[in-house]
C-alpha positions as CSV (number, residue, x, y, z in Angstrom):
1,M,24.4,-44.5,-64.1
2,K,26.2,-45.3,-60.9
3,R,25.3,-41.8,-59.5
4,L,21.6,-42.4,-60.3
5,F,21.6,-45.7,-58.6
6,S,23.1,-44.1,-55.4
7,L,20.4,-41.4,-55.4
8,C,17.6,-44.0,-55.7
9,A,19.1,-46.0,-52.9
10,L,19.2,-42.8,-50.7
11,V,15.5,-42.0,-51.5
12,S,14.6,-45.6,-50.6
13,V,16.3,-45.4,-47.3
14,V,14.7,-42.0,-46.4
15,F,11.3,-43.3,-47.5
16,A,11.8,-46.5,-45.4
17,S,12.8,-44.3,-42.4
18,S,9.7,-42.2,-42.7
19,I,7.5,-45.3,-42.8
20,S,9.4,-46.6,-39.7
21,A,9.0,-43.2,-37.9
22,S,5.3,-43.0,-38.7
23,A,4.8,-46.5,-37.4
24,A,6.6,-45.6,-34.2
25,V,4.6,-42.4,-33.8
26,G,1.3,-44.2,-34.3
27,A,2.4,-46.8,-31.7
28,N,4.0,-44.4,-29.2
29,P,2.3,-41.1,-28.3
30,E,5.4,-40.0,-26.3
31,V,7.4,-40.1,-29.5
32,Q,4.7,-38.0,-31.3
33,L,4.7,-35.5,-28.4
34,T,8.5,-35.3,-28.5
35,L,8.4,-34.6,-32.3
36,A,5.7,-31.9,-31.7
37,T,7.8,-30.3,-29.1
38,I,10.7,-30.1,-31.5
39,E,8.5,-28.4,-34.0
40,F,7.3,-25.9,-31.4
41,Q,10.9,-25.1,-30.4
42,A,11.7,-24.6,-34.1
43,G,8.8,-22.2,-34.5
44,N,6.9,-24.4,-36.9
45,F,3.6,-23.8,-35.1
46,P,1.1,-24.9,-37.8
47,K,2.8,-28.4,-38.1
48,C,3.1,-28.6,-34.3
49,R,-0.6,-27.9,-33.9
50,Q,-1.5,-30.5,-36.5
51,M,0.6,-33.1,-34.8
52,L,-0.9,-32.4,-31.4
53,N,-4.5,-32.5,-32.8
54,D,-3.7,-35.9,-34.3
55,L,-2.2,-37.1,-31.0
56,L,-5.2,-35.9,-28.9
57,K,-7.6,-37.8,-31.2
58,I,-6.1,-41.0,-29.9
59,D,-5.2,-39.8,-26.4
60,E,-7.7,-37.2,-25.2
61,A,-6.4,-37.4,-21.6
62,N,-2.9,-36.4,-22.5
63,T,-2.6,-33.2,-20.4
64,T,0.9,-32.3,-21.5
65,A,-0.1,-32.4,-25.2
66,R,-3.1,-30.2,-24.5
67,E,-0.9,-27.7,-22.6
68,L,1.5,-27.6,-25.5
69,L,-1.5,-27.1,-27.8
70,A,-2.7,-24.1,-25.8
71,A,0.8,-22.6,-26.0
72,T,1.0,-23.2,-29.7
73,Q,-2.4,-21.6,-30.3
74,H,-1.3,-18.6,-28.3
75,Q,1.9,-18.3,-30.4
76,M,-0.3,-18.4,-33.5
77,K,-2.4,-15.6,-32.0
78,D,-5.4,-17.8,-32.0
79,D,-6.4,-16.5,-28.6
80,G,-10.0,-17.8,-28.8
81,A,-8.8,-21.4,-29.4
82,A,-6.1,-21.0,-26.7
83,A,-8.7,-19.8,-24.2
84,A,-11.0,-22.7,-25.0
85,T,-8.1,-25.1,-24.5
86,Y,-7.2,-23.6,-21.1
87,E,-10.8,-23.7,-20.0
88,R,-10.9,-27.4,-20.9
89,L,-7.7,-28.0,-18.9
90,L,-9.3,-26.3,-15.9
91,K,-12.2,-28.7,-16.1
92,E,-10.3,-31.9,-16.8
93,S,-6.7,-31.7,-15.6
94,K,-5.6,-32.9,-12.2
95,N,-2.5,-30.7,-12.3
96,P,-2.3,-27.5,-10.3
97,K,-4.7,-25.0,-11.8
98,G,-2.7,-21.8,-11.1
99,P,-0.9,-21.7,-14.5
100,Y,-4.1,-22.3,-16.4
101,H,-5.9,-19.5,-14.5
102,F,-3.0,-17.1,-15.2
103,E,-2.7,-17.9,-18.9
104,L,-6.4,-17.6,-19.4
105,A,-6.5,-14.3,-17.4
106,M,-3.7,-12.9,-19.7
107,I,-5.7,-13.8,-22.8
108,Q,-9.0,-12.3,-21.4
109,Y,-7.2,-9.1,-20.3
110,K,-5.9,-8.7,-23.8
111,Q,-9.4,-9.3,-25.1
112,K,-10.6,-6.6,-22.6
113,K,-12.8,-9.0,-20.8
114,T,-11.9,-7.4,-17.5
115,D,-14.4,-9.2,-15.2
116,E,-13.4,-12.6,-16.4
117,A,-9.7,-11.7,-16.3
118,R,-10.0,-10.4,-12.8
119,R,-11.5,-13.6,-11.6
120,H,-8.7,-15.8,-13.1
121,F,-5.9,-13.4,-11.9
122,E,-7.3,-13.7,-8.4
123,L,-7.4,-17.5,-8.6
124,A,-3.9,-17.5,-10.0
125,Q,-2.5,-15.4,-7.1
126,K,-4.4,-17.5,-4.6
127,A,-2.7,-20.5,-6.1
128,N,0.7,-18.8,-5.6
129,F,1.4,-18.8,-9.3
130,N,2.9,-15.5,-10.7
131,S,1.5,-13.7,-7.7
132,G,3.4,-10.5,-8.5
133,T,2.3,-10.3,-12.1
134,S,-1.3,-11.2,-11.1
135,N,-1.4,-8.5,-8.5
136,F,0.1,-6.0,-11.0
137,Y,-2.7,-6.6,-13.5
138,L,-5.4,-6.5,-10.7
139,G,-4.0,-3.2,-9.5
140,V,-4.0,-1.7,-13.1
141,M,-7.6,-2.8,-13.5
142,D,-8.5,-1.2,-10.1
143,F,-6.7,1.9,-11.1
144,S,-8.6,2.1,-14.4
145,S,-11.9,1.8,-12.6
146,K,-10.7,4.5,-10.1
147,D,-10.8,2.1,-7.1
148,W,-7.8,3.7,-5.6
149,R,-7.7,1.8,-2.3
150,N,-7.8,-1.6,-4.0
151,A,-5.3,-0.4,-6.6
152,R,-2.9,0.5,-3.7
153,N,-3.4,-2.9,-2.1
154,H,-2.8,-5.0,-5.3
155,L,0.1,-2.8,-6.6
156,T,1.9,-2.9,-3.2
157,A,1.4,-6.7,-3.1
158,S,3.0,-7.0,-6.6
159,L,6.2,-5.4,-5.4
160,A,6.6,-8.1,-2.8
161,Y,7.1,-10.9,-5.3
162,V,10.1,-11.8,-7.5
163,D,8.0,-12.2,-10.7
164,G,6.8,-8.6,-10.2
165,K,10.3,-7.2,-10.4
166,P,10.3,-6.5,-14.2
167,M,7.2,-4.3,-13.8
168,E,8.5,-2.5,-10.7
169,S,9.0,0.9,-12.4
170,V,5.5,0.8,-13.9
171,T,4.0,-0.5,-10.6
172,R,5.6,2.3,-8.6
173,Y,4.3,4.9,-11.0
174,Y,0.7,3.6,-10.8
175,L,1.1,3.2,-7.0
176,A,2.3,6.8,-6.7
177,N,-0.7,8.1,-8.7
178,A,-3.1,6.0,-6.5
179,Y,-1.6,7.6,-3.4
180,V,-2.1,11.0,-4.9
181,Q,-5.8,10.2,-5.3
182,L,-5.9,8.9,-1.7
183,G,-4.4,12.2,-0.5
184,K,-1.2,10.5,0.8
185,T,1.3,12.9,-0.7
186,D,4.3,11.6,1.2
187,A,3.8,8.1,0.0
188,A,3.2,9.3,-3.6
189,V,6.5,11.3,-3.5
190,H,8.3,8.3,-2.2
191,N,7.1,6.1,-5.0
192,Y,7.8,8.7,-7.7
193,Y,11.4,8.9,-6.3
194,E,11.7,5.1,-6.5
195,V,10.7,5.2,-10.2
196,K,13.1,8.1,-10.8
197,G,16.0,6.2,-9.2
198,E,15.5,2.6,-10.5
199,D,18.1,1.3,-12.9
200,S,19.3,4.9,-13.8
201,D,22.9,3.7,-13.9
202,S,22.2,0.4,-15.6
203,T,24.5,-0.5,-18.5
204,D,22.4,-3.5,-19.6
205,T,21.6,-3.2,-23.3
206,S,19.3,-6.2,-23.4
207,N,15.5,-5.8,-23.3
208,K,15.7,-2.4,-25.0
209,G,11.9,-2.4,-25.3
210,I,11.5,-2.7,-21.5
211,H,14.1,0.0,-20.9
212,A,12.3,2.3,-23.4
213,V,9.0,1.9,-21.4
214,T,10.7,2.4,-18.0
215,D,12.5,5.5,-19.3
216,A,9.2,6.9,-20.4
217,I,7.7,6.1,-17.0
218,R,10.7,7.7,-15.3
219,T,10.3,10.9,-17.3
220,N,6.6,11.0,-16.3
221,A,7.5,10.5,-12.7
222,I,9.9,13.4,-12.8
223,K,7.1,15.6,-14.2
224,E,4.8,14.5,-11.4
225,L,7.4,15.3,-8.8
226,K,7.7,18.8,-10.2
227,A,4.0,19.2,-9.9
228,L,4.2,18.1,-6.3
229,D,7.1,20.4,-5.6
230,V,4.9,23.1,-4.0
231,N,4.4,24.6,-0.6
232,Q,0.9,24.2,0.9
233,R,-1.2,26.2,3.3
234,Y,-4.5,25.2,5.0
235,A,-7.1,26.5,7.4
236,T,-10.2,24.8,8.8
237,L,-13.0,25.9,11.0
238,T,-15.4,23.4,12.7
239,L,-18.4,24.0,14.9
240,Q,-20.2,21.1,16.6
241,Q,-23.3,20.8,18.7
242,Q,-23.1,18.1,21.3
243,F,-24.8,16.7,24.4
244,D,-22.6,15.5,27.3
245,S,-24.1,13.3,30.0
246,N,-21.1,13.8,32.2
247,V,-19.1,16.9,31.4
248,Q,-15.4,16.5,31.5
249,S,-13.5,18.3,34.3
250,N,-10.4,18.6,32.1
251,P,-9.9,20.1,28.6
252,S,-9.9,17.4,25.9
253,E,-6.2,18.0,25.2
254,V,-5.3,16.9,28.8
255,D,-5.5,13.4,30.1
256,N,-8.4,13.2,32.6
257,A,-6.8,11.9,35.7
258,V,-9.6,13.2,38.0
259,A,-13.3,12.4,38.2
260,A,-15.7,13.9,35.7
261,S,-18.1,16.7,36.8
262,Q,-21.3,14.7,37.2
263,Q,-23.1,17.4,35.3
264,K,-25.2,17.1,32.1
265,S,-25.2,19.8,29.5
266,G,-25.6,20.6,25.9
267,K,-22.5,22.1,24.5
268,S,-20.9,23.9,21.5
269,V,-17.4,22.9,20.4
270,L,-15.4,25.3,18.1
271,S,-12.1,24.2,16.5
272,V,-9.9,26.3,14.3
273,A,-6.7,25.0,12.6
274,A,-4.2,26.6,10.3
275,G,-0.9,25.4,9.0
276,Y,1.8,25.4,6.4
277,S,3.8,22.6,4.8
278,S,6.9,23.0,2.7
279,S,7.4,20.9,-0.4
280,P,7.6,17.1,0.3
281,T,10.1,16.7,-2.5
282,R,12.8,18.7,-0.7
283,K,15.4,17.2,1.6
284,I,13.9,18.9,4.7
285,Q,10.2,19.4,5.0
286,I,8.9,21.8,7.6
287,T,5.3,21.8,8.8
288,P,4.3,24.4,11.4
289,A,0.7,24.5,12.6
290,F,-1.6,26.1,15.1
291,N,-4.8,24.8,16.6
292,Y,-7.4,26.5,18.8
293,S,-10.4,24.9,20.4
294,T,-13.0,25.9,22.9
295,N,-16.2,24.4,24.4
296,Y,-19.2,26.2,25.8
297,N,-21.5,24.3,28.2
298,Y,-25.1,25.7,28.3
299,N,-25.8,24.3,31.8
300,Y,-24.8,27.1,34.2
301,L,-23.6,24.6,36.8
302,A,-21.2,23.3,34.2
303,R,-19.8,26.7,33.1
304,T,-16.7,26.2,35.2
305,F,-15.8,23.4,32.9
306,N,-15.6,25.6,29.8
307,F,-12.1,25.4,28.4
308,M,-10.1,26.9,25.6
309,S,-6.8,25.6,24.3
310,F,-4.0,27.0,22.1
311,T,-1.6,24.4,20.5
312,P,1.3,25.5,18.3
313,S,3.3,22.6,16.7
314,L,6.3,22.1,14.5
315,F,7.3,19.0,12.5
316,M,10.5,18.7,10.6
317,V,11.5,15.6,8.6
318,Y,14.6,14.8,6.6
319,K,14.0,13.3,3.2
320,P,10.3,12.5,3.6
321,Y,10.3,10.7,0.2
322,A,13.2,8.3,1.1
323,R,12.8,4.6,2.2
324,F,14.2,5.7,5.6
325,S,13.2,9.1,6.9
326,G,13.4,10.7,10.3
327,G,12.8,14.0,12.0
328,L,11.7,15.9,15.0
329,K,8.2,16.7,16.3
330,A,7.3,19.2,19.0
331,D,4.1,20.8,20.2
332,G,2.8,22.6,23.3
333,T,-0.7,23.3,24.6
334,L,-1.8,26.1,26.9
335,S,-5.3,25.3,28.3
336,M,-7.4,27.9,30.1
337,Q,-10.4,27.3,32.3
338,N,-13.5,29.4,32.9
339,M,-13.3,30.0,36.7
340,L,-13.8,32.4,39.6
341,D,-10.8,34.1,41.1
342,P,-10.6,32.8,44.7
343,N,-9.7,36.4,45.8
344,E,-12.9,37.8,44.3
345,S,-16.4,37.5,45.8
346,T,-18.3,38.1,42.6
347,R,-19.8,35.4,40.4
348,D,-18.1,36.7,37.3
349,L,-16.2,33.9,35.6
350,K,-13.0,34.5,33.7
351,Y,-10.6,32.3,31.7
352,R,-7.4,31.7,33.6
353,P,-4.5,29.3,33.0
354,F,-5.3,25.7,33.7
355,S,-2.3,23.7,32.3
356,L,0.7,23.9,30.1
357,T,1.8,20.7,28.5
358,A,4.3,19.8,25.7
359,N,5.7,16.9,23.6
360,A,9.1,16.9,21.9
361,G,11.1,14.1,20.4
362,P,12.3,12.2,17.3
363,V,10.2,10.3,14.8
364,M,11.2,7.8,12.1
365,K,9.7,5.8,9.3
366,Y,11.3,2.9,7.4
367,E,9.9,0.8,4.4
368,L,11.0,-2.6,5.4
369,T,9.3,-4.1,2.4
370,P,6.8,-2.6,0.0
371,R,4.1,-4.1,2.1
372,I,5.5,-3.3,5.6
373,T,6.3,0.2,6.8
374,L,7.9,0.5,10.3
375,G,7.5,3.6,12.4
376,G,8.9,4.8,15.7
377,E,8.5,7.9,17.9
378,A,9.6,9.0,21.3
379,Y,8.6,12.1,23.3
380,W,9.5,13.9,26.5
381,R,6.3,15.2,28.1
382,P,6.8,18.1,30.6
383,K,3.6,19.4,32.1
384,R,2.5,22.1,34.5
385,F,-0.9,22.5,36.2
386,Y,-1.4,26.0,37.6
387,L,-4.0,24.9,40.2
388,D,-1.6,22.4,41.9
389,P,-1.2,22.8,45.6
390,A,2.2,23.9,46.9
391,T,2.8,20.5,48.5
392,G,1.1,17.1,48.8
393,T,0.6,13.9,46.8
394,S,-2.1,15.4,44.5
395,R,0.3,17.6,42.5
396,R,0.1,16.8,38.7
397,S,2.9,18.9,37.4
398,G,6.1,17.1,36.4
399,G,7.2,15.1,33.4
400,G,6.9,11.9,31.5
401,V,8.0,9.8,28.6
402,F,6.1,8.3,25.7
403,G,7.4,5.8,23.1
404,K,5.7,3.9,20.3
405,L,6.8,1.4,17.6
406,S,4.4,0.5,14.8
407,A,4.1,-1.7,11.7
408,D,1.7,-0.7,8.9
409,L,0.8,-3.7,6.9
410,V,-0.7,-3.7,3.4
411,S,-2.0,-7.2,2.8
412,G,-3.6,-6.9,-0.7
413,Y,-7.1,-7.3,0.8
414,T,-9.3,-4.3,1.3
415,W,-10.7,-5.7,4.6
416,W,-7.3,-6.6,6.1
417,N,-4.6,-3.8,6.4
418,P,-3.7,-3.8,10.1
419,L,-1.7,-1.3,11.9
420,L,0.2,-3.0,14.7
421,Y,1.9,-1.1,17.5
422,V,3.4,-1.4,20.9
423,S,3.7,1.7,23.2
424,F,5.2,2.7,26.5
425,E,4.1,5.6,28.7
426,W,5.7,6.8,31.9
427,D,4.0,9.7,33.7
428,H,5.9,11.0,36.7
429,P,4.3,14.1,38.3
430,A,5.5,15.6,41.5
431,G,2.6,14.1,43.5
432,T,2.4,10.3,43.8
433,D,-1.4,10.0,43.4
434,F,-1.2,10.4,39.6
435,R,2.0,8.5,38.7
436,M,1.4,6.0,36.0
437,Y,3.3,3.4,34.0
438,A,1.8,1.7,30.9
């Protein structure tokens, strides 16, 4: 009997407490929101949703409650209701809109509403909310639609943000494939190697699902690298018909430091190029090439300005796929001019040596960030002009130096991907008339 009395007393206390709590909730929305939050944290989403709906009936302007309702609906996989809630928040809330745009974009992407998702991802990244993730999904959508250039821009932008770090392996893989489609093999190989190397020594056993995905991506990257591990050969032939209102007095491969011919002429320009490139996946890539070009002026008075040029070149680079790569570049050009022999009295024109020029020096490339690639090159430029006088200030033979530093920027916008550079040139021929500093 005594035990029964104690139980009845306990039930009475609990019932009274419930009435008191209900009264407090009805009188204080903050208490009801706190209780709903507790239910959300406990995973009791149906009860949380009911409590929030009751709260919003008496306090429609409660933005925090509506945000929690959208999150609850999303947890309950009621994406249609969650999307409607986020759309209402975008219309009514005075809070920053970036999070709403992002969450709505994620829902629409899942629903395969790509146009709507794209618009909200763009608005989210413009609001600087989850910019890395937003650019990642924009890049994936561009990739799916075969818009390789925009895919490159958005995927590169994703790598620049902290929130894009968890997707870095996948981002690099998509980016490498986009570079393949754009014909930028070196950049593709670099990104495949970045995928191959990421977290390969990690001992972190958490996030096994993520590691499984990145392991699969890494395996695919290795397969793609094997596909690119080939030597390539090429040959091209180009014939152009042109009209020149003032025919050059120099071959196009040589800087024109003297006046043009003052002759008009139609002309044919023939160019032939052939080359070989070893695999870009090897530690040392070697690229020898040979170019031949000639022009023929149809105006007889301009026939002495017919030139032909032969240009062999060699480019060697160490680890072209690495974040930092460097090498050597050298080329030489022998130009010949159609001219009369001063010792002959006939009008027969023959091709005779005009100039011999060369460039040789180091080159380098460094990925400062995924969006900024720095480059540098420096060349020694010896030159010889066969028609130079023995003495005098008009001699053009001599040497020179050329240097260039560049920064290639990928902004994330198709219309704004500038290449900035500063260069220095010092031309020091034997004669003083043509010396130049720039």
